[in-house]
C-alpha positions as CSV (number, residue, x, y, z in Angstrom):
1,G,-1.9,-9.3,34.5
2,R,1.7,-10.3,35.0
3,S,4.7,-8.4,33.7
4,P,6.0,-9.6,31.4
5,A,3.0,-11.3,30.0
6,P,3.4,-14.7,28.3
7,C,2.6,-13.0,25.0
8,D,5.2,-10.2,25.3
9,A,7.5,-10.8,22.3
10,D,10.4,-8.9,23.9
11,Q,10.4,-10.4,27.3
12,F,13.5,-12.5,26.6
13,G,15.6,-9.7,24.9
14,E,15.5,-7.4,21.9
15,V,12.9,-7.8,19.3
16,C,13.9,-7.8,15.6
17,P,13.0,-4.3,14.1
18,F,11.8,-5.9,10.9
19,W,8.5,-7.8,10.4
20,L,7.3,-9.0,7.0
21,N,3.8,-9.8,5.8
22,E,3.2,-11.7,2.6
23,F,-0.2,-11.5,0.9
24,N,-1.3,-13.9,-1.7
25,T,-4.8,-13.2,-2.8
26,G,-6.9,-14.3,-5.8
27,Y,-6.3,-10.9,-7.5
28,E,-2.7,-10.0,-6.6
29,D,0.4,-10.9,-4.5
30,W,2.5,-8.4,-2.6
31,V,4.5,-7.9,0.6
32,V,4.5,-5.3,3.4
33,L,7.8,-4.7,5.2
34,H,7.4,-3.2,8.7
35,R,10.2,-1.5,10.6
36,L,9.7,-0.7,14.3
37,N,12.0,1.1,16.7
38,W,11.2,-0.3,20.1
39,A,13.5,2.2,22.0
40,K,12.0,4.5,24.5
41,N,14.9,7.0,24.6
42,E,14.3,9.9,22.2
43,K,17.9,9.8,21.2
44,S,17.8,6.1,20.2
45,S,17.0,6.3,16.5
46,L,17.7,3.5,14.1
47,P,20.1,4.4,11.3
48,A,19.3,4.5,7.6
49,I,19.7,1.1,6.0
50,T,19.5,-0.6,2.7
51,V,17.4,-3.8,2.4
52,S,18.0,-6.3,-0.4
53,L,14.8,-7.3,-2.2
54,A,16.2,-10.8,-2.5
55,D,16.3,-11.1,1.3
56,L,12.5,-10.4,1.2
57,G,12.0,-13.3,-1.2
58,L,11.5,-11.0,-4.2
59,D,13.0,-11.2,-7.6
60,P,15.7,-8.4,-7.6
61,S,15.7,-8.2,-11.4
62,K,12.1,-6.9,-11.4
63,E,10.9,-3.4,-10.7
64,Y,8.6,-2.7,-7.7
65,L,6.3,0.1,-6.6
66,V,6.7,1.1,-2.9
67,Y,4.2,3.0,-0.8
68,E,4.6,3.9,2.9
69,F,1.4,3.5,4.9
70,W,1.9,5.8,8.0
71,K,3.3,8.8,6.0
72,N,0.8,8.1,3.2
73,Q,3.6,8.6,0.7
74,M,4.6,7.0,-2.6
75,V,8.3,6.1,-2.5
76,G,8.6,5.3,-6.1
77,V,9.8,2.6,-8.4
78,I,12.7,0.5,-7.1
79,K,14.9,-2.4,-8.2
80,N,17.2,-4.7,-6.3
81,V,17.2,-2.8,-3.0
82,L,15.0,-0.7,-0.8
83,S,16.6,2.3,0.9
84,L,15.1,3.1,4.3
85,P,15.7,6.4,6.2
86,S,16.6,6.6,9.9
87,L,13.7,5.9,12.3
88,P,13.2,7.7,15.6
89,A,12.3,6.1,18.9
90,N,8.8,4.5,19.0
91,G,8.7,4.9,15.2
92,I,7.0,2.6,12.8
93,E,7.0,2.3,9.0
94,S,5.0,-0.1,6.8
95,W,6.2,-0.4,3.2
96,A,3.9,-2.0,0.7
97,I,6.0,-3.5,-2.2
98,R,4.2,-4.6,-5.3
99,E,5.6,-5.8,-8.6
100,R,5.4,-3.0,-11.2
101,L,3.1,-3.7,-14.1
102,N,2.8,-1.9,-17.4
103,R,-0.6,-0.5,-16.5
104,P,-2.3,1.5,-13.8
105,Q,-2.4,-0.4,-10.5
106,L,-3.5,-0.1,-6.8
107,V,-0.5,0.7,-4.6
108,S,-2.2,1.3,-1.2
109,T,-5.4,1.7,0.8
110,N,-5.9,3.4,4.2
111,R,-8.2,0.8,5.6
112,H,-5.5,-1.4,7.2
113,L,-1.7,-1.5,7.2
114,S,-1.9,-4.5,4.9
115,Q,-2.8,-1.9,2.3
116,G,-5.6,-3.9,0.6
117,A,-5.7,-7.4,2.0
118,A,-8.1,-6.7,4.9
119,E,-10.9,-5.3,2.9
120,I,-10.6,-5.9,-0.9
121,E,-12.8,-8.8,-1.8
122,M,-12.0,-8.8,-5.5
123,M,-10.2,-6.7,-8.1
124,Q,-9.5,-7.0,-11.8
125,W,-8.1,-5.2,-14.8
126,D,-10.0,-5.4,-18.1
127,G,-7.7,-3.5,-20.4
128,N,-8.9,0.1,-19.7
129,S,-10.2,0.0,-16.1
130,L,-9.7,-1.4,-12.6
131,Q,-12.7,-2.5,-10.8
132,G,-13.2,-4.2,-7.5
133,R,-15.2,-4.6,-4.3
134,S,-14.2,-3.4,-0.8
135,R,-15.6,-3.9,2.7
136,I,-15.6,-0.5,4.4
137,V,-16.7,0.9,7.7
138,A,-19.3,3.6,8.4
139,N,-18.0,7.2,8.9
140,D,-14.4,6.1,8.2
141,E,-13.2,7.7,5.0
142,Y,-11.9,5.1,2.6
143,I,-9.0,6.1,0.3
144,M,-7.6,4.0,-2.5
145,T,-4.3,5.1,-4.0
146,F,-3.4,4.2,-7.6
147,Y,-0.2,4.6,-9.7
148,L,-0.5,5.7,-13.3
149,P,2.5,4.8,-15.5
150,E,3.6,6.9,-18.4
151,G,1.1,6.9,-21.2
152,F,-2.0,6.4,-19.1
153,Q,-4.4,9.1,-18.0
154,Y,-7.3,9.1,-15.5
155,K,-10.7,9.2,-17.1
156,S,-13.4,8.6,-14.4
157,A,-14.1,6.9,-11.1
158,S,-17.3,5.7,-9.4
159,I,-18.4,3.9,-6.3
160,N,-21.7,2.0,-6.3
161,G,-22.4,3.7,-9.6
162,N,-22.0,7.2,-8.3
163,P,-19.1,9.6,-9.1
164,A,-16.3,9.4,-6.6
165,E,-14.1,12.1,-5.1
166,V,-10.8,12.1,-6.9
167,E,-7.4,13.8,-6.2
168,Q,-4.5,13.5,-8.6
169,S,-0.9,14.6,-8.2
170,G,1.4,13.5,-11.0
171,T,1.4,9.7,-11.3
172,I,-0.6,9.3,-8.1
173,L,-4.4,9.1,-8.1
174,K,-6.5,9.0,-4.9
175,V,-10.1,7.8,-4.9
176,K,-12.0,8.8,-1.8
177,Y,-15.3,7.7,-0.3
178,L,-17.0,8.4,3.1
179,P,-19.6,5.6,3.7
180,Q,-22.7,6.2,5.8
181,Q,-22.9,2.5,6.7
182,T,-20.6,-0.5,7.1
183,M,-20.9,-2.5,3.9
184,S,-19.2,-3.8,0.7
185,V,-19.0,-1.3,-2.2
186,Q,-18.3,-1.8,-5.9
187,W,-15.8,0.6,-7.4
188,L,-14.6,1.4,-10.9
189,V,-11.7,3.5,-12.1
190,E,-11.4,4.1,-15.8
191,F,-8.3,5.2,-17.7
192,A,-7.3,6.3,-21.2
193,H,-4.1,5.4,-22.9
194,N,-2.2,7.9,-25.1
195,S,-2.6,5.6,-28.1
196,E,-6.4,6.0,-27.7
197,N,-6.2,9.8,-27.6
198,R,-4.5,9.8,-31.0
199,R,-7.3,8.0,-32.8
């Protein structure tokens, strides 16, 4: 009830605008970089800035896929640095940064700002499909976003054995599901490679 409360992070001065979460799961490792503008004044925007991937503990020689959670937007493939736009007062951005693989891969989910860590219990690639298991909440639409590199095409998607709702725009594929109850669901997304289509 006191102000400031003992847990208020900014009670002794300014809070760093950057927060970094690192996720090391049994199926994948990635980071989410959060940028927050704590200013109340509408004119107090944070300027555009470039962040070195090495400063985030990432190998700057590798390529990474970046997806922003709050705008629900694929940023693209980056290397060495991440360029961030200006951020208005009370603004927040959460950038999921995953090492780019030479195959389709999950880049984000809408369940939690961790973009996968909160609900995905398992996930694996078997050469032509991604399959996994996710904990989801009743009446809360679940959306998984996948990146398809050049040479791969979407083939089919199912959740608990039933066809899933799918939306594709270029290299981005969204698989959607509205659960009627809180539970874990099995999902499967199949792909075709151009080399298969020529056979």
